N, C-alpha and C positions, 0 to 999 in steps of 0.2 A: 344802390351799388352801380347800376347801369349809368345813372346820371353822373356819378363821380368818375366812372371810367371814361365816359364820353368827354368830360371836361379835361381829364388828364390827356386823352388822345388829342383833344382839340388844341393843345399847345403845340401840335404839329410834330408827330412822331415820324420816324423814318425806318423803312424796312432795309436796314443796312447790315443784317446778319451775314450777308454774302457780298456786300459791295464795299469798295474802298471809300474812305471818307475824304479822299483827295478830290480836287476840283474835277467834275465830270463833264463830258461832252454831251450837252443836251441840244445839239445843233439841229433842231427840226426846221424844215422849210417854212418860210413865212407863208401865211395864208393857208395853214393846215389846221386840222383838229386833233392831231395825234398827240399822245402823251408817252414819254419815254422813261423807263426805269432802268438804271444801270449806265454802262459806259457806251452804249450804242450811239453812233452818230448817224442821223438820218438826213439825207439831202434830197432836194428835188431831182428826180431821175428823169433825164431828157431822152434816153435811149432805152430800147428794150420794151417789154410789156409794161403796161401801167402798173405801178407798184401799189401796195396796200395804202401808203399815205395819201393816194389819190381818192380814197373812199372818205367822203366828208361826213363822218359820224364819230362816235366815241371809239377811237382806235387807241389801243394800248400796246406798246412794244416793250418786252422784257428781255434785257440783255443776258448773256451767259452768266455774268457776275451775280445776277439775281437768283439763278437756279443751280449753278454747278456745284455749290457746296451744301445744298440742302440734303438732309439725311431722311429719306422717305422710303416706304415700302413699295409705293406705286406711283406712276407718273402723274396722275391727276392731282396729287398732293403738292406738286410744284407750283400750283396756281394759288397757293394760300396768300401770296402778296399781290395777285392781280386785282386791280380795282373792280369793284362791283360783281365779283365772281363768287357764287355760293358753292361751297364744298359739302357734299353729302357723304358721310362716312358710315357705310353699312358695317364695316369691319368684319366681313364674312368671307374669308379666304380669297379665292380668285375673284369673287364678286365683292370687291372691297369698297367701291364708291365711285363718284363721278363729279364733274363740274357742271354748273348751269348758270344762267344769268337772265336779266331782264324779266324777273317775275315768274320764270318757269322753274319748277323744282327739279331735283335730281333723282326722283323716284324710279325713273325708267318708264313711266306711264306716257309722258309726252316729252320726247327728246328733241330739243329745239336748237341744238348747236351743231353746225356742220364742222367736222373735224378732219384736218388734213395733216399729213407728214411730208415735208418737202414738196408741198403742192399736190400730193396724191390723196384723193378721197379715202377716208379711213373710218367710216361708220359701219357698224353691223346693220343688218336689215331693220332692226327695231330702233335704229338711231343712236344706240349706245356707242361707247368709245373704247372697246376692249383693246384696240390696236395701240393705245397709249402705253400699254404694257411693253411694247417693243423698245421703248426709249428709257434710257437712264440719264441722269443729269449731266454727266461729263461729255456726252455726245451732242448736247444741244447748243446751238449757236445763238439763236434768239427765238422769241415767241411773239406771234401777232394775234391779238384778240380784237375782233371787230364786233361791236355790239350795235344792233339796229337792223332795219329792214331795207336799206337802200343800196346794198352791195349786189350788183347784178351778176357777178362772176359765178355764183353757185345757186343751185335750185333745190334739189332734194335735201332735206334736213336743215336747210338754211333758214329756219323760221325766225329765230331771234338774233342770228349772227353766226359767226364762224371763228374757228381757232386754227391757226397754221403753225406747227412747230417745225422750225428750220434747223437742220443739223449741220455739222461741219462737213464741207465739201471743198476740196482744193489741195489737199496734201500739205506736206512740209510742216508737220507739227507732231509732237509726242507728249502725252500726258497720262498720268496714272493717279489713282486715288484709292486708299484703303481706309476702312472705317470699322470701328467696333464700339458697341455700347450696350445699353440696357436690354433686357430680355434676350441676351445672347445674340444680339443682332450683329451680323458681319456683312461687309460689303466690299467688293473689289471691282474697279472699273479701269480699263486700259484702252487708250485711244492712240492710234499710230497713223500718221499721214506721210505719204511718200510722193515727192514730185520729181519726175524725170522728164525734163523738157516740157512738152505740151501735154504729157500724160500724167494724171494724178491718181493716186490710190489712197483710200481711207479705210481703215479697219477699226472695228470697235468690238470689245467683248466685256461682258459684265455678269457678275454673280452676286446674289444676295440671299441670305438666310436669316431667319428670326424665329424665336420661340413664341413671341407675341406677349402682350400684356396679360391677356386672359388665358385660362387653361384651354387646351385643345385648339391652339391657334398658330401652330407652326407653319412656316412657309419656306419654300425654296424655289428660286427663280433664276433663269439664265437667259441672256440675250446676246445675239451675235449679228454684226452688220458688216457689209463690204460695199464700197462705193468706188466705181472706176469711171473716170471721165477723160475725154480727149478734147482739148481746147485748140482751135486753130485761128484764134485772134479775132478782134472786132466784136467781142461778146458772143461768139459762136462756140457751141460745144455739143458733144453727144456723150451720153453716159448711161450706166446701168447701176441700179441699187438693189441689193438683196438683204433682207432682214429676216431673222427667225427668233422666236421666243418660246420658252417652255416654263410652265408654272405649275407647281404642285403645292396645295395648301389645305390645311384643315379649317373647319368652320366651328367657332365656339357656340354659335346659335344665339337665341334670344332669351331674355329673362323677363319675368313679370316685374311690375313696379317694386314690390316688396323684396324680391330676390336681388334686384339690381342695387338696392340701397343696403341690403344686409351684407352681400358679398359680391361686389361687381366683377371680381376676377374669375369667378366660377364659370364653368360650363356644365350644364345639366347632363345627367346620364343619358337622356334620350338623344343627345347630340354627338355621342361618342364616335359614330361612323360617318358623320357629316364631313364633307370636304369636296374638293374638285381637282381636276387636271385640265390644263388649258395649253393649247399649242397654236401659235399664230405665225404666219409667214406673209411677207409682202415683197413683191418683185416689181420693179418699175424701170421703164426706158424713158430717157429725157433727151429732147432735141431742142436747142435754142440757136437761132441763127438770125443775123442781121444783114440782109443783102445790101442795105444802105443805111445811112444815119436817119432816114425817114421811115424805114420799114423794118419791122421785127416780127419774127414768127416763132412761136413756142408750142411744142407738142409733147404730151406725156401719155404713156400707155402703161397699164398696170394689171397685176393679178394679186388679189388678196385672198388669203385662206384662213378660216377661223374654225377650230375644232375645240369644243368645250363639253366636258362631262361634269355634272355637279350633283351631289347628293345633299338634300336639305330636309330637315324636319323642324317646322317652325314652332311647334309647341307639343306638349305631351299628348294632347287629345287628337292629333291628326297623324296621318300616315307620312312616312318618309317618301320623298320623291326623288327619282333619278331624272335629270334633265339633260338631254343630249342635243347639242346644236352643231351642225356642220354647214358651213357657208363657203361658197367660192364666188367672188365678185371680180368681173373683168370690166375694164373700161378704158376710155381714152378722152383726153381733153386737148383742144387745139385753139390757139389764140393768135390773131393777126392784128398788129398795131401799126397805124399809119399816122405820121406826123408831117403833114404838108405845111408849107409856108403860106399863110394867108395874110393879106395886107391889113385886114380890119381887126386882127386879134394879136395880143401879145404872146399867146400860147394857144395851140390847137392840136388836139389829138383825137383820133377815131379808132376805136377798138371793137372788134367783133370776135365771138368765140362760139365753139360748138363742143358739146360733150355728150358722151353716151356711157351708160353703165348697165351691165347685165348681171343679175344676181341668180345664183342657183342655191336655194336654201332648203335645208332639212331640219325639222324640229320634232323631236320625239320625247315623250314623257312616260314614265312608269311609276306605279306604286311599288315600293320596296320595303323590306324589313331587313335592317342592317346590311344594306346594299344588295340583298337578294331580290330579284324581280318577282313580283306577284301577279301584276296585270299591267297592260299597256293602256294609257289614257289618251295618247296623242301620237300620230304618225303622219306628219304633213310634209309634202314636197311641193315647193312653190317657186316659180320663177317670177322675177320682177325686172322689167326693162324701163330705164329712164333716159329720155332724150331731152337735151336742152340747148338753147341758143340765146345769145345776148348781144346787144349792141349798145355801146356807151360812147359819149364824147366828153372831152375835157375842153372847155372853152373859157379863155381868159380875155375878155374884151378890153379890160383895163388892168393896170397894175394892182388894183385894189379888189377886184371882183373876179371870182371864178365860179363857173356853172358846170354841173355834171348831169345832163339828162341821160336816161338809160331805159332800156326795155329788155325784158327777159320773157321767154316762152318755154314752157316745159310740157312734155307729153309722157304719160305712163302707160305701160302695157304689161301683160304677163298672164300666167295661168297657175291655178292652184289645184292640187290633187290631195284628197283625203285618202291616204292609203289604208285606213281602217275600213273604209266603205268602198273604195274604188271610184268615188265620185270626183268629177273634174269641173272646175268653174273658171270663168274668165275674170279678168280684172274689172273693177268698176270703170265705166266709161267716163273718165274725168274730163275728157275733151282737151283742148289746148288751154293751158293755164297761163294766162297773160299777167305779167307783173311790171307795170310801169314804175319808174323811180325818178326822182329829181333831187339834186343836192346843190347847195350854194354856200359860199363863204365870202364874207366881206371883211377886208383888213384895212382899216383907216391908217394904221401904222404897222410896222413889223412886230410891235409888242402886243397888239390886240387883234383878235379875230372873232367875228360873230358868224356862226354857221347854223344852217337849218337844212333839214332833209325830210322827205316823205317817200315811203316806199311800200311795196306790196310783196309779201311772201306767201307761201302756202303750206298746208299740211295735208297729206293723204294718209290713209290707214297703214298700219304695219301688220305683218302676219296675215291672219285670215280676214281681217276687216278691210284689207285692200281689194277684196274680191267680192263678186256678186254671189253670195252664198245664202240659201234659204235659212230663215224665213224672209230675208230681204228679196224683193222682186223688182226693186227700182234702184238704178245706179246711184251711188252716193256722189254728192258734189265734194270737191275739195274744200277744206276750211281755208278761207281767205283771210290773211292777216294784214291789216293796214296799220302802219306805224309812222310816227313822225317824231322829230326831235328838234329842239332849239337850244343852242349852247354858246358859251363864250369861253374862249381860250385867252389867257393872260400871261404875259411875260414882261412885266413892267420894268424889272431890273434883271441883271444877269443871274442873280442868286435866288430868284423867286419865279416859279412857274405854277399856274393854277388853271383849272377847268371846271366849269359848272354847267350842267345840262338838265333840262326837263324833257322827259320822253313819255310817249303813250303808244300803246299797241292794242288793237281790237281784233278779235277773231270771230268769224261768221258762224262757225259750227265745229267747235273743238272736240277732238276725239281723245279718249283716255284709254290706254291699253289695260286690259284686265290681267294683272301680273300673275295671278294664281289660277287662271282659268284654263282647263284642259283644251278648250276649243280654240284658244289663241285669238279671241275676239276683243272688241273694244266697246266702250260705252260712249255715247254722245253727251258731253258736258253741256253743250249749248253755246250761246254767244258769251264771250268773255271780254274783259277789259283789264289791261295792265298799265300801270303808270308809275312814274317815280322821278326822283331827283338824284343825280350823281354829282359828287363833289370830290375833287382831288387837288392836293397842293404839295409841292416840293419846296423846301427851304434849305439853302446851303449858305449859312451865315459865316463863312470862312473856310479855310482849308481843313480844319479839324472836325467840323460838325456837319452832319447831314440829317435832315428831318423830313418825314413824309407822312401824309394822312390821306386815306381814301374812305369816303363814307357814302353809302347808297341807301336811299329811302325808297321803298317800293310797296305796292299793294296790288293784288290780283283778285278780281271778283267775277262772279257769274252774273251777267246782266240779264240774260234771257235763257233760263234752263231748258233742258230737254223736257218734253211734256210728261215723261215718266217720273221726273223728280222735281215737281213744282216748288217744293219747300226749300230748294237750294237757291232760289233767286235772291241775289244780294249777298250770298255767302262768299267767303274767301276760298280760294283754291288751296288745297292742303299742301303742307310742307314748304310754304313760302313765307319766310320771316319778313317782318316789316323793315328791318335794317340789316346791312352787312357792312363791316368795317375792317380795315387793315391798316397798319402803320408801324412806326418805330423810330428809333433814334440811334445814330452811330457816332462814335467818337474815335478819332485817330490819335490815341494817346502818345505814341511815338512813331517814328517812320516805319517801325516793324510791327507794332502792336495796334490792333483794331478791336474795339469793344462795341457791343451792340445790345439793344433791347428792343424786341418787337412784340406786336400783339395783333391778333385777328379773332374774329368771331361774328356771330349774328344773333338775332332775337329769337323768341319762341315762335312756334308755328302750330297751326291746327293739324290734326292727324287725318281728317277726312272731310268730305264736302258738307256734312251736316253741321260742322263746327260745334258739335255737342259733346265731344269726348275729351275736352281739355286742350291745353297748349303745352308743348314740351320743346326741348331741344336747344333753347337759348343758352349761349355760353360765350366766354371770351378766354383765350389762352395767351399767356405771356411766355416768350422764349428769350433766352439770353445766349450770346455768342462771344467767343474770344478767338481771334485769329492772330497767329504770330508767324512772321516770315523769317525762317532761320537763314536761308540764303535766297538768292534771286530765283532759284529753281524749286525750293522746298518750303512748304508752308504747313504749319500745324494748326488744327482747329479744334476747339472744344465747344460743345453746344449743350444747353439745358433746355429741353422742351417741356412745356407746361410747368414753368418755374414755380408757380404758387400751388401746385399739386391739386388743382381744381377737379372736381367730378364733372364730367360732361358725357353726353350720350347722343345716339341717334334713336328715334322712337317712331314706331308705326302702329297701326291698329288693325287687328285681324277680323273685326266685326263683333268680337266679344270682349276684348281686353286690349290694353296697350302692351306692346312688346318692346323691350329696351336692349340696346347694344352699347354698353359703356365703352368710352374711349380711353386711350392711354393716360396714365397718371404721369407724375414727374419722371423724366427719363434723361439719361446722360449719354453723350456720344463724343468720341474722339476720332480724329481723322488726320491722315498725313497725305499731302498732295505733292506731286512732282510734275513739273513742266520742263521739257528738255528738247 
């Protein structure tokens, strides 16, 4: 079945469920490695800070047309069409899932993706991405996905790359979208932009509710955003963004293998009081100014607040837990870009940046019976401070060659208090974490580019493992990640664009967070090696057809295990499938009617590091879409998700058995959109 599927996809499918089949603008700058999905036009930017296309690695940019019409419960699901991105669907209330890539899983043990919203760092302390809940599709302008180790702009959590979601800023637009579908799912999104001379205002409000596919999986969520900016010309502006989100959701819990096959919709009686409440806020100040065409300065300051309470009982034989997380993160980033004229180079730019983040984190856990507290197992209060600096240059000595050398240095500080005992501990002395990087691209013609990069990133502990806590008496070193990539970008004719890349990444001492450990500690996995091949192709054989395919092959192994687990040498890291794919085909049947068929999925994965408890989780899902434009301003959409009604699931192992969370079966959604 998998071979026949790959053959079908290999005919070049396109993810056009949300994109017009008309001729699109794939105007990427020559000598770049980026890949664009949707209508976004990317050009070589000669003023302001160095843009993401300057990062010479596997960069993907997703336009609003790819995301704005997707019908999803949570923002991470919007990445189902992002090349090489793995989606992990826990389907457990507010803790619903996450995205990952480059051979890292989405379990929450090792969170390797730096996440940003409008350039604002938005990871929680453990590296997860709960702040993605702030966003709904209609507010998103475009998404940047940077895979690799050579981007010097970010330090903490930037282990395998980063994701930046850019929302609409600038006023002078109005849009609304209402949806209804299976499982009593209802969605309303309203965006309004106002432009008064140099002053712009953008407002966004969204609400979603759903009963869920499984029993006891109702959710209700609400988001609100306001963006106020003053522009005084020449690329200079100052602004303020405020966002707030509330989420209240039930959790259906996990099933045994037999239960998941017998009745996947059920929620077992012991999960009847499981669920959670989440409240998130983000406030940020933005200043961008250009004193001259050669000099640009950009500064951002922010406050993030994350409050989460969750009740979960994983199986009948264990206690219910109440997990309380309260985090406040404060930070600032500043970047100075200088573009002098030099006689020996076609292009030259020098950019330096500083950033600081201070985290105040509280983590509490209780054993409960039907939400009534019985005893407390964790009461931790810990501060984490991260300081970073980088310097990079873009040097183009000839029209065909571009070089980007860079260096980044990070420093971590902080203090941990165990409030159950009153004991206080300092952070591990990680020292100055130095990360050199180098990238290059050679373009013999505008249609072909060969690019290569090497870079170093790092991982430090999260939670208690960041600190020197007994029985540890020696400071831990950071885990150093060295990665490289070699790729080819092809655009031989206007209607074909492709990219293929081989990559590899090795870690010196990877740490894995113990997800269910009251002490909030981590285990040392040891030295690891990740490697893979990414392939992407877009084909546009006329005004009516669009086709697209992205296929990633990957493997993650333990090359030198921790001495306490010698038998894991050579084993694979859990929950990392060998392949990930996404693609589809779109047909513009008439000027007003667009039809689409899309698919995405991944292979089976091991459940834990012994690789002895079987492989699960592999699946592919096919979706169909119909979009009809009634007027220039009003569009109707009809979508069928999981068209073939396949059973699929997320699976993990609790040490005694596999536990299963079945995914949605066939579902239908209708929407009406208005732009005015």
